[in-house]
N, C-alpha and C positions, 0 to 999 in steps of 0.2 A: 525533492523526493516525490515519487509517484507510486500509486498502488494499482495493480492490475490483477485480474482473476482469470482462471481458465476453468471452464466447465467440463464435466465428465462427458465422454462421447468420442465420436470420430474426429471432430474438428479440434485439432491440437493447438489452435491459435489462442492468444491472450486477448482479453477485451481491450477496448480503448481505456485510457486512464480513468479510473473511477474517483480518484482523489489525488490532489497534488498540493505541494507547498514549496515555496521558493524563499530562500533567505531566512533571516531571523537569527537571533542569538539566544543561548540558554535553552533550558528544557521546555519542550512543548508536549501537550497531550491532545489527542484527538480520538474520536470515535467515528466509525464508518459503518452504516447498515448495508449489508450485501443482500440483495433480493434475488437469491437463487437457491434452489433445492438440490442442485447437482454440482456443487463446488468440488473441484479437483485440486487446484493449487492457488496460492496467493503469492504474488510477486511484489516485492518492494524494490524499487530502482532508485538509486541515488547517484548523482554525478557532481563532480567538483568543477566549477567553472575554470576555464583556462586562466592561469596567472593568479588564481586565488589559493590561499592556503587555508586549510580547515580540516575539521574532523566531523564525523557523523557517528551517532550511536543509536541503536534501536533496542529498547528494553520492553519487557512485559507485553508481548503480543498475545492477545487472547481471542479465541473464536468462541462465540456463544450463540445459541439459538435465540431468535427474536430480535426486535428492533433495539437500537441504542436508546438509552435514556436521555 
């Protein structure tokens, strides 16, 4: 899974990946500090590897002002 952001303005491109995780089993938790004042969109991208079976779930996404604890 990867996390990208897009800032407000004319440039409609997403940033390079700001966070990523590969593999693993069971529930995971993470926090990411986004250092921008002009956030337009947040994109989570997940891909299943060829020949692999599996599922992905994303729960409880929260955006807050300030740095992560």
